[in-house]
C-alpha positions as CSV (number, residue, x, y, z in Angstrom):
1,M,12.7,-24.8,17.3
2,F,8.7,-25.6,16.3
3,V,7.0,-24.8,12.9
4,Y,3.6,-25.3,13.1
5,K,0.3,-24.9,10.9
6,L,-2.8,-24.0,12.6
7,R,-6.5,-23.9,11.2
8,S,-9.2,-21.7,12.6
9,Q,-12.0,-23.5,13.8
10,L,-14.3,-20.3,13.1
11,D,-13.4,-20.4,9.1
12,R,-11.9,-23.9,8.2
13,T,-10.3,-21.9,5.1
14,Q,-8.0,-19.8,7.4
15,I,-4.5,-21.2,8.0
16,Y,-1.7,-19.6,9.8
17,T,2.1,-20.9,9.3
18,G,4.7,-20.0,12.4
19,I,7.6,-20.6,14.3
20,T,7.9,-21.0,17.9
21,K,10.3,-22.1,21.0
22,D,7.0,-23.3,22.9
23,I,4.3,-24.6,20.8
24,N,1.8,-24.9,23.6
25,A,2.4,-21.2,24.8
26,R,2.3,-20.1,21.3
27,L,-1.2,-21.6,20.6
28,A,-2.6,-20.4,23.8
29,S,-1.2,-16.6,22.6
30,H,-2.8,-17.0,19.4
31,N,-6.4,-18.0,20.9
32,S,-6.2,-15.3,23.5
33,G,-5.7,-12.6,20.7
34,H,-2.3,-11.4,21.2
35,S,-1.6,-11.7,17.5
36,S,-3.0,-9.5,15.1
37,H,-2.8,-11.9,12.2
38,T,-4.8,-14.4,14.2
39,S,-7.2,-12.8,16.5
40,K,-9.7,-12.4,13.9
41,Y,-10.2,-16.3,13.3
42,R,-9.9,-17.8,16.6
43,P,-10.0,-20.1,18.3
44,W,-7.4,-22.3,16.1
45,N,-6.4,-25.9,16.2
46,I,-2.8,-26.8,15.8
47,E,-3.0,-28.9,12.6
48,V,0.7,-30.3,12.4
49,Y,3.7,-29.1,13.7
50,F,7.4,-30.4,13.2
51,W,10.6,-30.0,15.7
52,F,14.0,-28.6,14.4
53,V,17.2,-29.2,16.7
54,S,18.4,-26.2,14.1
55,E,16.8,-23.0,14.0
56,S,18.2,-22.3,10.7
57,K,16.7,-25.2,9.3
58,A,13.1,-24.4,11.1
59,R,13.3,-20.8,9.5
60,E,14.0,-22.2,6.0
61,F,11.3,-24.7,6.7
62,E,8.9,-22.1,7.6
63,K,9.7,-19.9,4.5
64,Y,9.2,-23.2,2.3
65,L,5.8,-23.9,3.8
66,K,4.6,-20.0,3.4
67,S,5.9,-20.2,-0.4
68,G,3.5,-21.1,-3.2
69,S,5.2,-24.5,-3.6
70,G,5.1,-25.1,-0.1
71,R,1.6,-24.2,0.4
72,A,0.8,-26.8,-2.6
73,F,3.1,-29.3,-0.4
74,S,0.8,-28.6,2.6
75,K,-2.5,-28.9,1.0
76,K,-1.5,-32.1,-0.6
77,H,0.0,-33.9,2.3
78,F,-1.3,-32.3,5.6
């Protein structure tokens, strides 16, 4: 599983964090407007992604990145 962070090319302040099994297909989906959460700010670029063997660990990390401390960590390191 991949945990990924996208940044909008239209509005560089817009960031989206998600999880997927196929990072390339998911980016294409975001950029084609299939996600209501991201269609307004497309196109998107992948800023960073992480691969996990364990789906549960990937979900835990995604949840962390979406938390206040995770957003602060992400802002500082990515």
